[in-house]
C-alpha positions as CSV (number, residue, x, y, z in Angstrom):
1,M,131.1,189.5,118.1
2,K,132.9,187.1,115.7
3,I,131.2,184.7,113.4
4,K,132.9,181.9,111.5
5,L,131.6,180.6,108.2
6,L,132.8,177.4,106.6
7,Q,132.5,177.0,102.8
8,W,132.9,173.4,101.5
9,N,132.1,171.2,98.5
10,I,132.1,168.0,100.5
11,W,132.2,165.6,97.4
12,Y,129.3,163.3,97.1
13,K,131.6,160.3,97.4
14,E,132.9,161.3,100.8
15,D,131.9,159.4,103.9
16,I,129.5,162.0,105.5
17,A,130.7,161.0,109.0
18,N,134.1,162.5,108.0
19,V,132.5,165.7,107.0
20,V,130.8,166.0,110.4
21,E,134.0,165.2,112.1
22,L,135.8,168.2,110.5
23,I,132.9,170.5,111.1
24,K,132.9,169.7,114.8
25,Q,136.7,170.2,114.9
26,L,136.6,173.6,113.3
27,G,133.5,174.8,115.2
28,P,132.0,177.2,112.6
29,D,128.8,179.2,113.3
30,V,127.5,178.9,109.7
31,V,128.3,176.2,107.1
32,C,127.6,176.2,103.4
33,L,127.9,172.8,101.8
34,Q,127.7,171.6,98.2
35,E,127.2,168.0,96.9
36,L,125.0,166.8,99.7
37,G,123.4,163.5,98.5
38,I,120.0,161.9,98.7
39,K,120.1,158.1,98.7
40,S,123.8,158.0,97.7
41,T,125.6,154.7,97.2
42,S,128.6,156.3,99.0
43,N,126.5,156.7,102.2
44,P,124.1,153.8,101.9
45,D,122.8,153.9,105.4
46,I,121.9,157.6,105.3
47,A,118.9,158.6,103.1
48,D,119.7,162.4,103.3
49,T,123.2,163.6,104.2
50,A,122.0,167.1,104.9
51,E,119.6,165.8,107.6
52,Y,122.5,163.7,109.0
53,V,124.8,166.8,109.2
54,A,122.1,168.8,111.0
55,E,121.4,166.0,113.4
56,K,125.0,165.4,114.3
57,T,126.0,169.1,114.6
58,G,122.8,170.3,116.3
59,M,122.5,173.1,113.7
60,Y,119.4,174.6,112.0
61,F,119.5,173.9,108.3
62,Y,118.0,174.5,104.9
63,H,118.7,172.5,101.9
64,E,117.2,172.0,98.4
65,E,117.8,169.6,95.5
66,A,119.7,171.0,92.5
67,Q,119.3,167.9,90.3
68,R,117.3,164.7,90.5
69,W,118.0,161.9,88.0
70,D,116.0,159.0,86.6
71,N,119.0,157.0,85.4
72,D,121.9,157.8,87.9
73,T,123.3,154.8,89.7
74,E,125.2,156.8,92.3
75,M,122.5,158.8,93.9
76,D,118.9,160.0,93.5
77,A,119.6,163.7,93.9
78,I,122.3,166.2,94.8
79,C,121.7,169.3,97.0
80,N,123.1,172.5,98.4
81,G,122.7,173.2,102.1
82,I,123.2,176.0,104.7
83,F,123.6,175.1,108.3
84,S,123.6,177.5,111.2
85,K,123.8,177.8,115.0
86,Y,121.4,180.7,114.7
87,P,117.7,180.3,113.8
88,I,116.7,180.6,110.1
89,S,114.0,183.2,109.5
90,R,113.6,183.1,105.7
91,T,114.6,180.9,102.9
92,F,114.8,181.2,99.1
93,T,115.9,179.0,96.2
94,K,116.2,179.6,92.5
95,H,117.6,177.4,89.7
96,V,120.4,179.2,87.9
97,Q,120.5,176.4,85.4
98,E,117.4,174.2,84.9
99,P,117.5,170.5,85.8
100,T,117.4,167.6,83.4
101,K,115.8,164.2,84.1
102,E,118.7,162.2,82.6
103,C,122.3,162.1,83.5
104,I,124.0,163.9,80.6
105,D,127.2,165.5,81.9
106,Y,128.3,167.9,84.6
107,A,127.8,171.0,82.4
108,H,124.2,170.2,81.7
109,E,122.4,169.5,85.0
110,G,120.4,171.5,87.5
111,R,122.3,174.1,89.5
112,I,120.7,176.2,92.2
113,Y,121.3,179.2,94.3
114,I,119.9,179.1,97.9
115,E,119.8,181.7,100.6
116,C,118.5,182.2,104.1
117,D,118.3,185.0,106.7
118,L,119.9,184.5,110.1
119,K,119.3,186.6,113.2
120,I,122.7,187.0,114.7
121,G,122.8,189.3,117.7
122,N,121.0,192.5,116.7
123,E,121.5,191.9,113.0
124,I,119.8,190.0,110.2
125,I,122.5,188.5,107.9
126,T,121.6,186.9,104.6
127,I,123.7,183.8,103.6
128,G,123.8,182.6,100.0
129,T,125.5,179.7,98.4
130,A,125.7,178.0,95.0
131,H,127.5,175.2,93.1
132,L,128.0,176.2,89.5
133,S,128.5,174.0,86.5
134,Y,131.7,172.2,85.7
135,V,133.0,172.8,82.2
136,P,136.3,171.0,81.1
137,W,139.3,173.2,81.8
138,F,136.8,175.6,83.6
139,K,136.2,177.4,80.4
140,I,133.5,180.1,80.4
141,T,131.0,179.1,77.7
142,D,128.0,181.1,76.7
143,E,125.9,178.7,78.7
144,K,128.1,179.2,81.8
145,K,127.9,183.0,81.3
146,L,124.1,182.7,81.3
147,E,124.3,180.7,84.5
148,V,126.5,183.3,86.2
149,D,124.2,186.1,85.0
150,N,121.3,184.2,86.6
151,L,123.2,184.0,89.8
152,L,124.2,187.7,89.8
153,A,120.5,188.7,89.7
154,H,120.2,187.4,93.3
155,I,123.3,188.9,94.8
156,K,122.5,191.3,97.7
157,D,124.4,194.5,98.5
158,K,123.9,194.8,102.3
159,K,124.6,192.4,105.3
160,Y,125.2,189.5,102.9
161,V,127.7,186.7,102.6
162,F,128.0,184.5,99.5
163,S,130.1,181.4,99.1
164,G,130.3,178.4,96.8
165,D,132.1,176.1,94.5
166,L,131.9,178.2,91.4
167,N,133.9,176.0,89.1
168,S,135.6,179.2,87.9
169,T,139.1,180.5,88.1
170,P,140.1,183.8,89.7
171,N,140.5,185.5,86.2
172,S,137.1,184.3,85.0
173,Y,134.0,186.1,83.9
174,T,132.4,184.7,87.1
175,I,134.8,186.2,89.5
176,E,135.2,189.5,87.6
177,H,131.5,190.2,87.8
178,L,131.0,189.0,91.4
179,S,133.8,191.3,92.4
180,K,131.9,194.3,91.0
181,K,129.1,193.6,93.5
182,L,130.9,192.1,96.5
183,S,134.2,192.0,98.2
184,H,136.4,188.9,98.1
185,C,137.0,187.7,101.6
186,G,140.2,185.8,100.9
187,P,142.4,184.0,101.3
188,D,144.6,185.2,98.3
189,Y,143.6,183.8,94.9
190,S,146.9,182.0,94.7
191,E,145.8,179.5,97.4
192,N,144.2,176.6,95.5
193,T,141.3,174.5,96.7
194,W,141.0,171.7,94.1
195,T,141.8,168.8,93.6
196,T,143.0,166.5,96.4
197,K,141.7,163.4,94.5
198,P,142.4,162.2,90.9
199,F,139.7,163.6,88.5
200,E,138.9,162.7,84.9
201,H,135.8,163.9,83.0
202,G,135.1,165.2,79.5
203,G,138.7,164.7,78.4
204,F,140.1,166.7,81.3
205,K,142.4,165.1,83.8
206,E,143.8,166.5,87.1
207,D,145.5,164.9,90.1
208,K,147.1,167.9,91.7
209,L,146.0,170.8,93.9
210,S,146.3,173.2,90.9
211,W,143.0,175.2,90.8
212,R,141.2,177.8,92.9
213,L,137.5,177.1,92.4
214,D,135.9,177.9,95.9
215,Y,135.3,181.4,97.2
216,V,133.7,183.5,99.9
217,F,132.5,187.0,99.1
218,A,130.5,189.5,101.2
219,S,128.8,192.8,100.8
220,R,131.0,195.8,101.5
221,D,129.4,196.5,104.9
222,M,130.6,193.1,106.3
223,N,133.8,193.2,108.2
224,C,135.9,190.1,107.3
225,V,138.9,189.7,109.7
226,D,140.3,186.4,108.6
227,S,140.1,183.7,106.0
228,E,142.0,180.5,105.5
229,V,142.0,177.4,103.3
230,I,141.8,174.3,105.6
231,N,144.0,171.3,104.8
232,T,142.2,168.0,105.0
233,D,142.1,164.6,103.3
234,Y,138.3,164.6,103.3
235,S,136.6,165.6,100.0
236,D,138.3,166.5,96.7
237,H,137.9,170.2,97.6
238,L,139.6,172.0,100.5
239,P,137.2,174.1,102.6
240,I,137.5,177.8,103.4
241,L,137.0,179.1,106.9
242,T,136.2,182.8,107.1
243,T,135.7,185.0,110.2
244,F,133.5,188.1,110.3
245,E,133.3,190.6,113.1
246,L,129.8,192.0,113.8
247,N,128.5,194.8,115.9
248,E,127.3,193.7,119.3
């Protein structure tokens, strides 16, 4: 029995209908999304983009707010979400960096880890996802290390898949320590996932696909048989589609 998982930071500025279009084309069984918006000016007719994705794909879903602002003009809140063709039996959320009330910068805002249990065939598989803080040039500061350590406290060692936009490079503290607990599912670290859109923030500029920031990991008892970066014009991140083979 093969299960496909799609990891994707969908970019809060993207038309959510485009996101749904690609999900339907790829046909994953499980989807982990970051930068879902609530009352976003980029999707003015849709109050909650996670609910929209679930409705249009027919998937079960679980999503939670990472950050809600009092003074942001682009959206009320930003979320992580997990979507599944299989029923969700348990959910869990934990902030790995506490939220602020005001819009300060990308390095200082709420960041969350969420997980849920899925009953797939005869097995219970735990799916976790996170969107970690952006720091210019993706440097690992003491604050970012603390955030990563908070995340690592929730990583499982059996029947577990973790994915996310980690805003960390392959040679970073983040990936080094994740790799001690989990197996990287691929594709090779040389395949970049960001950016497909011009970016400028905190004195850092980028307009080329020059960075690997998105990852899929799994516990060592999970059998990953394929993983690929998907080329698309939607979002500023490229998604990763990973296939696992489970016992019947």
